C-alpha positions as CSV (number, residue, x, y, z in Angstrom):
1,M,76.1,35.4,55.9
2,G,74.0,37.7,58.1
3,N,75.1,39.8,60.9
4,G,74.0,37.1,63.4
5,S,76.5,34.7,62.0
6,E,79.4,37.1,62.2
7,K,81.7,36.9,65.1
8,S,81.8,40.1,66.9
9,K,85.3,41.4,67.4
10,P,86.2,41.8,71.1
11,R,86.7,45.3,72.1
12,K,90.0,46.3,73.4
13,N,90.0,47.3,77.0
14,K,91.5,50.7,76.8
15,S,92.2,50.7,80.5
16,K,94.8,48.0,79.9
17,L,96.7,50.2,77.5
18,K,97.6,52.6,80.3
19,P,98.6,50.6,83.3
20,H,97.4,52.0,86.5
21,K,100.1,54.0,88.3
22,S,100.2,53.6,92.0
23,I,100.0,56.8,93.9
24,K,103.1,57.3,95.9
25,H,102.3,59.0,99.1
26,K,104.8,61.6,100.1
27,K,106.4,61.0,103.4
28,K,105.2,63.4,106.0
29,P,108.0,65.6,107.4
30,R,108.9,65.1,110.9
31,N,107.6,67.5,113.4
32,L,110.8,69.6,113.6
33,N,109.4,72.7,115.4
34,L,111.1,75.1,113.0
35,G,110.6,78.0,115.2
36,A,112.5,76.4,118.1
37,R,115.3,75.3,115.7
38,A,115.6,78.9,114.3
39,E,115.8,80.3,117.8
40,E,118.4,77.6,118.8
41,K,120.5,78.5,115.7
42,K,120.2,82.2,116.4
43,G,121.3,81.6,120.0
44,K,124.4,79.7,118.9
45,E,125.3,82.5,116.5
46,K,125.1,85.0,119.3
47,V,127.3,82.9,121.5
48,S,130.0,82.5,118.8
49,A,129.8,86.3,118.1
50,K,130.2,87.1,121.7
51,K,133.3,84.8,122.0
52,A,134.9,86.6,119.1
53,G,133.9,90.0,120.4
54,K,132.0,90.8,117.2
55,T,128.7,92.3,116.4
56,N,126.8,93.3,113.3
57,A,126.1,97.0,113.0
58,G,125.3,99.7,110.5
59,S,125.3,98.3,107.0
60,G,125.6,94.7,108.2
61,S,129.3,94.5,107.7
62,D,131.4,92.6,110.2
63,M,132.2,94.8,113.2
64,S,134.0,94.3,116.5
65,L,133.7,95.7,119.9
66,V,137.4,95.9,120.7
67,S,137.0,97.5,124.1
68,A,134.9,94.5,125.3
69,G,137.9,92.3,124.7
70,P,141.2,91.8,126.5
71,A,143.1,94.9,127.3
72,D,146.3,93.6,125.7
73,R,144.6,93.2,122.4
74,Q,143.1,96.7,122.7
75,L,146.5,98.1,123.3
76,Q,147.9,96.2,120.3
77,F,145.2,97.7,118.1
78,F,145.7,101.2,119.4
79,L,149.4,101.2,119.0
80,H,149.0,99.8,115.5
81,C,146.8,102.7,114.6
82,F,149.2,105.1,116.2
83,Q,152.2,104.0,114.3
84,T,150.3,103.5,111.0
85,S,148.7,106.9,111.1
86,T,151.8,108.8,112.1
87,K,154.1,106.7,109.9
88,S,156.4,106.1,112.8
89,K,157.9,103.1,114.6
90,L,158.0,103.1,118.4
91,S,161.2,101.9,119.9
92,P,161.3,99.0,122.3
93,L,162.0,101.5,125.1
94,E,158.9,103.5,124.1
95,L,156.8,100.4,123.9
96,E,157.8,99.4,127.4
97,A,156.0,102.5,128.7
98,Y,152.7,101.0,127.6
99,N,150.9,98.3,129.5
100,E,147.4,96.8,129.8
101,R,146.4,99.3,132.4
102,C,146.5,102.0,129.8
103,M,143.2,100.6,128.3
104,V,139.7,100.3,129.7
105,K,137.8,97.0,129.3
106,L,134.1,97.6,129.0
107,A,131.3,95.1,129.8
108,E,130.6,92.3,127.3
109,G,127.2,91.9,125.7
110,V,126.2,95.6,126.2
111,N,125.9,97.9,123.2
112,Q,128.3,100.8,123.0
113,D,125.9,103.5,122.0
114,V,124.8,106.9,123.4
115,E,122.1,105.4,125.6
116,N,124.6,103.1,127.4
117,L,127.5,105.6,127.5
118,S,126.8,106.8,131.1
119,D,126.6,103.2,132.4
120,H,129.9,102.3,130.8
121,I,131.6,105.4,132.2
122,K,130.3,104.6,135.7
123,A,131.8,101.1,135.5
124,A,135.1,102.5,134.2
125,F,135.4,105.0,137.2
126,G,134.2,102.5,139.8
127,V,133.1,103.7,143.2
128,T,134.5,107.2,142.7
129,W,132.3,108.0,139.7
130,K,129.9,110.3,141.6
131,E,132.7,112.2,143.3
132,E,134.7,112.6,140.1
133,L,131.9,113.3,137.6
134,C,128.9,114.8,139.4
135,E,129.9,117.0,142.3
136,G,130.2,120.7,141.9
137,M,132.5,121.2,144.9
138,E,134.7,124.2,145.5
139,L,137.8,124.4,143.4
140,E,141.2,123.3,144.7
141,D,144.5,124.4,143.3
142,G,145.0,123.3,139.7
143,E,141.4,122.0,139.3
144,A,140.0,124.9,137.3
145,G,139.2,123.8,133.8
146,S,140.4,120.2,134.4
147,P,137.9,117.5,133.5
148,A,138.0,114.0,134.9
149,L,136.4,112.7,131.7
150,L,137.4,113.9,128.2
151,V,135.4,112.6,125.1
152,I,137.0,113.1,121.7
153,S,135.0,112.7,118.5
154,T,135.2,113.8,114.8
155,S,132.6,116.6,114.9
156,A,130.6,119.1,117.0
157,L,127.3,117.4,116.3
158,R,128.7,114.0,117.4
159,S,130.1,115.7,120.5
160,L,126.7,117.1,121.4
161,E,125.1,113.7,120.8
162,L,127.6,112.0,123.2
163,L,127.0,114.7,125.8
164,R,123.3,113.9,125.8
165,G,124.4,110.4,126.9
166,L,126.3,111.9,129.8
167,K,123.5,113.9,131.2
168,P,123.4,111.9,134.5
169,F,126.8,113.4,135.3
170,T,126.1,117.0,134.3
171,K,123.1,118.1,136.3
172,D,125.1,119.9,139.0
173,C,128.3,120.7,137.0
174,R,128.1,122.1,133.5
175,P,130.0,120.1,130.8
176,A,132.6,121.8,128.6
177,K,131.8,121.9,124.9
178,L,135.2,122.0,123.2
179,F,134.6,122.4,119.5
180,A,134.6,125.4,117.1
181,K,131.0,125.3,115.7
182,H,129.0,128.2,117.2
183,L,131.4,128.6,120.1
184,K,134.1,131.2,120.3
185,V,137.4,130.4,122.0
186,E,136.9,133.3,124.4
187,E,133.6,131.8,125.7
188,Q,135.3,128.4,126.2
189,V,138.2,130.0,128.1
190,T,135.7,131.7,130.5
191,L,133.9,128.5,131.1
192,L,137.1,126.6,131.8
193,K,137.9,129.0,134.7
194,A,135.3,127.1,136.7
195,R,135.1,123.5,137.8
196,V,134.6,121.1,134.9
197,N,134.1,117.3,135.4
198,V,133.0,116.3,131.9
199,A,134.3,117.7,128.6
200,A,133.7,116.7,125.0
201,G,135.0,118.1,121.7
202,T,137.1,117.8,118.6
203,P,140.9,117.3,118.5
204,S,141.8,120.7,117.0
205,R,139.9,122.8,119.5
206,I,140.9,120.7,122.5
207,K,144.6,121.0,121.6
208,K,144.2,124.8,121.1
209,L,142.7,125.3,124.5
210,I,145.5,123.2,126.1
211,D,148.1,125.2,124.4
212,M,146.5,128.4,125.6
213,E,146.6,126.8,129.2
214,A,142.8,127.3,129.5
215,L,142.2,123.5,129.5
216,S,144.1,121.6,132.1
217,L,144.6,117.8,132.2
218,T,145.5,117.6,135.9
219,R,142.4,115.6,136.9
220,L,142.1,113.7,133.7
221,K,141.3,110.0,134.4
222,L,139.6,108.7,131.3
223,V,139.9,109.6,127.6
224,V,137.0,108.2,125.5
225,L,137.8,108.0,121.8
226,D,134.6,107.8,119.8
227,M,134.9,105.1,117.2
228,Q,131.7,105.8,115.3
229,R,132.0,106.1,111.5
230,D,130.5,108.9,109.5
231,A,128.4,108.6,106.3
232,K,131.6,108.0,104.3
233,A,132.9,105.3,106.8
234,F,135.6,107.5,108.3
235,S,136.4,107.5,112.0
236,L,138.5,109.5,114.4
237,F,141.5,107.3,113.3
238,T,140.9,107.6,109.6
239,L,139.1,110.9,108.7
240,P,141.6,113.0,106.8
241,Q,142.9,116.1,108.7
242,V,140.9,115.2,111.9
243,S,143.0,112.0,112.2
244,T,146.2,114.0,111.9
245,E,144.9,116.5,114.5
246,F,144.0,113.8,116.9
247,W,147.4,112.1,116.8
248,D,149.1,115.5,117.1
249,L,147.0,116.1,120.2
250,Y,147.8,112.6,121.6
251,K,151.6,112.9,121.0
252,S,151.9,116.4,122.5
253,H,149.5,116.2,125.5
254,L,147.9,112.8,126.1
255,E,150.6,110.2,125.6
256,E,152.5,111.3,128.7
257,K,149.3,111.0,130.8
258,V,148.6,107.6,129.5
259,T,152.0,106.0,129.8
260,G,152.5,107.7,133.2
261,G,149.4,105.8,134.5
262,D,147.4,109.0,135.2
263,S,144.9,108.5,132.4
264,R,143.4,105.6,130.6
265,I,142.0,105.2,127.1
266,C,138.5,103.8,126.1
267,L,137.8,102.9,122.5
268,Y,134.1,103.4,122.4
269,G,132.0,101.8,119.6
270,T,132.3,99.2,116.9
271,I,135.3,98.9,114.6
272,P,135.5,97.0,111.3
273,T,136.9,93.5,112.0
274,K,139.1,93.8,108.9
275,E,140.9,96.8,110.5
276,V,141.3,95.0,113.8
277,N,142.7,91.9,112.2
278,K,145.4,94.0,110.4
279,A,146.8,95.0,113.8
280,F,147.1,91.3,114.9
281,K,148.7,90.1,111.7
282,E,151.6,92.4,112.0
């Protein structure tokens, strides 16, 4: 038969072979205001860090501002470092000589750096700060070479850096630089014959000048111990030799002033939280 008599085969509808897939519309995210949430989270983290007395510094490791916390915890940390470094054990009678008044509590939420050093010192001295630290009055008996403020650090360079932060106090009365670098003992002895309100230096030279009776501790009210760590993460309490020299200075000349209530200690700067926790575990 011809083509006209042939039944044409129905064409397959290809569209039916692939069923139509319905497009699923993604749900629009809620308007969460991510910026506000990030700020809120950041604020909560700051509050929790403040409560714990912690701050991130340097390499981002966990650090603590011990001196912004309770004085009794400061004292516990200090005495732990004292006994650990000197490999000694204080007797109950010796421990009784220490109390919370030995330590200075600094303001919370304020960085403990060079820029804020003078403000922290003012607060520590209270209303007498100008009289004790700034005036260049005539000397009274026993006041020659006797600073009211003594700052102890690991090096001459660090001492100079800290003295720059104390400039508000040294305009009328020259500070005493008590370290060996570029300074002869004889020059320092001469300087200490005059009135000195502020002094900064390293443990070895400070002790030497005290032993020579050139540096007096008669007026000493506050001893600032610089807790900054050097490039190798050593501090005044951990740097070999310097640490030994510091505790030797403390035992021979400063401990009696502290336990007697004449002088107080200020731990200035951040301290690794791991080191702090060790003191509270024992």
